[in-house]
TIPARO-402182 format. One record per residue (C-alpha): residue in one letter; residue number from 1; z, x negated, y negated. Coordinates in steps of 0.05 Angstrom, whole numbers. Layout:
N
{aa a, i NUM, w Z, u X, v Y}
...
# end
This chain:
174
{aa x, i 1, w 0, u 0, v 0}
{aa x, i 2, w -18, u -28, v -68}
{aa x, i 3, w 34, u -38, v -122}
{aa x, i 4, w 12, u 21, v -165}
{aa x, i 5, w 14, u 70, v -106}
{aa x, i 6, w 82, u 44, v -85}
{aa x, i 7, w 110, u 51, v -155}
{aa x, i 8, w 80, u 121, v -164}
{aa x, i 9, w 109, u 146, v -98}
{aa x, i 10, w 176, u 113, v -111}
{aa x, i 11, w 181, u 141, v -181}
{aa x, i 12, w 155, u 212, v -168}
{aa x, i 13, w 223, u 242, v -149}
{aa x, i 14, w 247, u 224, v -220}
{aa x, i 15, w 205, u 282, v -245}
{aa x, i 16, w 261, u 328, v -221}
{aa x, i 17, w 309, u 292, v -268}
{aa x, i 18, w 264, u 277, v -327}
{aa x, i 19, w 232, u 346, v -335}
{aa x, i 20, w 297, u 386, v -336}
{aa x, i 21, w 329, u 334, v -382}
{aa x, i 22, w 272, u 337, v -432}
{aa x, i 23, w 268, u 413, v -427}
{aa x, i 24, w 343, u 420, v -438}
{aa x, i 25, w 342, u 371, v -495}
{aa x, i 26, w 285, u 407, v -531}
{aa x, i 27, w 315, u 476, v -520}
{aa x, i 28, w 386, u 456, v -537}
{aa x, i 29, w 365, u 430, v -606}
{aa x, i 30, w 364, u 502, v -629}
{aa x, i 31, w 432, u 521, v -600}
{aa x, i 32, w 483, u 545, v -650}
{aa x, i 33, w 545, u 521, v -612}
{aa x, i 34, w 568, u 469, v -563}
{aa x, i 35, w 580, u 523, v -511}
{aa x, i 36, w 509, u 548, v -517}
{aa x, i 37, w 482, u 477, v -514}
{aa x, i 38, w 522, u 462, v -451}
{aa x, i 39, w 499, u 527, v -419}
{aa x, i 40, w 426, u 509, v -433}
{aa x, i 41, w 436, u 441, v -401}
{aa x, i 42, w 470, u 471, v -340}
{aa x, i 43, w 414, u 522, v -329}
{aa x, i 44, w 358, u 472, v -337}
{aa x, i 45, w 393, u 424, v -290}
{aa x, i 46, w 409, u 478, v -239}
{aa x, i 47, w 338, u 507, v -237}
{aa x, i 48, w 297, u 444, v -250}
{aa x, i 49, w 335, u 387, v -217}
{aa x, i 50, w 374, u 422, v -163}
{aa x, i 51, w 331, u 483, v -149}
{aa x, i 52, w 259, u 461, v -159}
{aa x, i 53, w 271, u 390, v -135}
{aa x, i 54, w 302, u 414, v -70}
{aa x, i 55, w 249, u 467, v -61}
{aa x, i 56, w 196, u 414, v -69}
{aa x, i 57, w 230, u 372, v -15}
{aa x, i 58, w 231, u 434, v 31}
{aa x, i 59, w 157, u 445, v 22}
{aa x, i 60, w 141, u 372, v 29}
{aa x, i 61, w 179, u 364, v 95}
{aa x, i 62, w 150, u 428, v 124}
{aa x, i 63, w 78, u 423, v 100}
{aa x, i 64, w 67, u 348, v 101}
{aa x, i 65, w 114, u 319, v 154}
{aa x, i 66, w 69, u 259, v 169}
{aa x, i 67, w 65, u 240, v 96}
{aa x, i 68, w 141, u 247, v 88}
{aa x, i 69, w 154, u 207, v 151}
{aa x, i 70, w 111, u 151, v 124}
{aa x, i 71, w 143, u 157, v 55}
{aa x, i 72, w 214, u 148, v 83}
{aa x, i 73, w 193, u 93, v 132}
{aa x, i 74, w 207, u 130, v 197}
{aa x, i 75, w 168, u 162, v 253}
{aa x, i 76, w 161, u 237, v 251}
{aa x, i 77, w 221, u 269, v 286}
{aa x, i 78, w 248, u 340, v 295}
{aa x, i 79, w 304, u 319, v 248}
{aa x, i 80, w 255, u 326, v 190}
{aa x, i 81, w 253, u 401, v 202}
{aa x, i 82, w 328, u 402, v 193}
{aa x, i 83, w 322, u 361, v 129}
{aa x, i 84, w 273, u 413, v 103}
{aa x, i 85, w 322, u 470, v 113}
{aa x, i 86, w 381, u 430, v 86}
{aa x, i 87, w 339, u 422, v 23}
{aa x, i 88, w 324, u 496, v 24}
{aa x, i 89, w 399, u 509, v 23}
{aa x, i 90, w 405, u 463, v -37}
{aa x, i 91, w 349, u 499, v -72}
{aa x, i 92, w 382, u 567, v -61}
{aa x, i 93, w 448, u 538, v -88}
{aa x, i 94, w 412, u 508, v -148}
{aa x, i 95, w 379, u 574, v -166}
{aa x, i 96, w 445, u 610, v -156}
{aa x, i 97, w 479, u 560, v -203}
{aa x, i 98, w 434, u 582, v -260}
{aa x, i 99, w 477, u 645, v -269}
{aa x, i 100, w 541, u 622, v -236}
{aa x, i 101, w 609, u 610, v -267}
{aa x, i 102, w 631, u 539, v -283}
{aa x, i 103, w 678, u 540, v -224}
{aa x, i 104, w 621, u 560, v -177}
{aa x, i 105, w 576, u 506, v -207}
{aa x, i 106, w 629, u 454, v -191}
{aa x, i 107, w 630, u 479, v -119}
{aa x, i 108, w 554, u 478, v -115}
{aa x, i 109, w 553, u 408, v -143}
{aa x, i 110, w 604, u 384, v -93}
{aa x, i 111, w 569, u 419, v -35}
{aa x, i 112, w 502, u 389, v -54}
{aa x, i 113, w 535, u 322, v -65}
{aa x, i 114, w 561, u 321, v 6}
{aa x, i 115, w 490, u 323, v 33}
{aa x, i 116, w 456, u 282, v -21}
{aa x, i 117, w 509, u 228, v -27}
{aa x, i 118, w 509, u 222, v 49}
{aa x, i 119, w 433, u 214, v 45}
{aa x, i 120, w 442, u 161, v -10}
{aa x, i 121, w 489, u 122, v 35}
{aa x, i 122, w 437, u 127, v 91}
{aa x, i 123, w 382, u 102, v 44}
{aa x, i 124, w 423, u 42, v 22}
{aa x, i 125, w 442, u 27, v 94}
{aa x, i 126, w 369, u 29, v 117}
{aa x, i 127, w 350, u -13, v 56}
{aa x, i 128, w 398, u -70, v 72}
{aa x, i 129, w 407, u -65, v 147}
{aa x, i 130, w 334, u -54, v 165}
{aa x, i 131, w 296, u -76, v 103}
{aa x, i 132, w 267, u -6, v 92}
{aa x, i 133, w 236, u -10, v 23}
{aa x, i 134, w 191, u 51, v 34}
{aa x, i 135, w 180, u 91, v -30}
{aa x, i 136, w 217, u 151, v 0}
{aa x, i 137, w 278, u 109, v 17}
{aa x, i 138, w 291, u 70, v -46}
{aa x, i 139, w 276, u 82, v -119}
{aa x, i 140, w 271, u 152, v -147}
{aa x, i 141, w 298, u 189, v -86}
{aa x, i 142, w 360, u 145, v -87}
{aa x, i 143, w 372, u 159, v -161}
{aa x, i 144, w 362, u 234, v -149}
{aa x, i 145, w 410, u 236, v -90}
{aa x, i 146, w 464, u 206, v -133}
{aa x, i 147, w 452, u 237, v -201}
{aa x, i 148, w 432, u 309, v -187}
{aa x, i 149, w 499, u 332, v -158}
{aa x, i 150, w 539, u 285, v -203}
{aa x, i 151, w 508, u 314, v -267}
{aa x, i 152, w 518, u 385, v -240}
{aa x, i 153, w 592, u 371, v -230}
{aa x, i 154, w 601, u 336, v -297}
{aa x, i 155, w 567, u 392, v -336}
{aa x, i 156, w 608, u 445, v -299}
{aa x, i 157, w 674, u 409, v -310}
{aa x, i 158, w 657, u 402, v -384}
{aa x, i 159, w 641, u 476, v -386}
{aa x, i 160, w 708, u 494, v -354}
{aa x, i 161, w 745, u 450, v -404}
{aa x, i 162, w 707, u 480, v -462}
{aa x, i 163, w 724, u 550, v -437}
{aa x, i 164, w 798, u 535, v -447}
{aa x, i 165, w 787, u 516, v -520}
{aa x, i 166, w 793, u 577, v -566}
{aa x, i 167, w 728, u 596, v -600}
{aa x, i 168, w 723, u 590, v -675}
{aa x, i 169, w 720, u 657, v -712}
{aa x, i 170, w 648, u 643, v -733}
{aa x, i 171, w 626, u 640, v -660}
{aa x, i 172, w 661, u 705, v -643}
{aa x, i 173, w 623, u 743, v -696}
{aa x, i 174, w 554, u 716, v -674}
# end
C-alpha cells in the first residue's frame, strides 16, 4: 500500500470526530447561554461521533468484511459479525444520547467506553506485540476508540454540574 493510501485509510475514522466538532462549534456560536452551548455540543457529539461513527462501522463490517479484515490486519473471522453488532449497539446508544439526560449520557459514555477502550487496548497490544500497523489498527481508529466515549462522559459531567448551578434571571425569562 502506498503512503497516501495508508494515511487516508488511517485518518478516515477521524471524520467522526472532526465533523461533529466543527458542526457543534459553528452551531454553538449562536447560543445564548453556556447551557445551550453545552447541549449543542452533546447532541452533535452523540449523533455525529457516537451514533453515525458507530453506524458506519456496523455497515462497514457487515457489507465489506474483506475490506475491514484487511484494514485491521487480520483474516476474516465470524468475530467481525459480532463487532458489527457491538457497533450497532453503540450507534443506538449514541442516537439515544441526543435526547437523554446528563446522567443517562454519562452511563452511555461509560458503556461505550467499556467496549471502545477495550478495543483500544487490543489495538495497542497488536501494534506492539505483533507489529500490526494496519490503518484500521493504529491511527484514527485508536484516537476514536479513546476520545469518543471520553468526550461524551466529560460533556455529560459538565452538564450535570452546570445543572446544579442556579440559572441567572435573564436566562429564566428567555
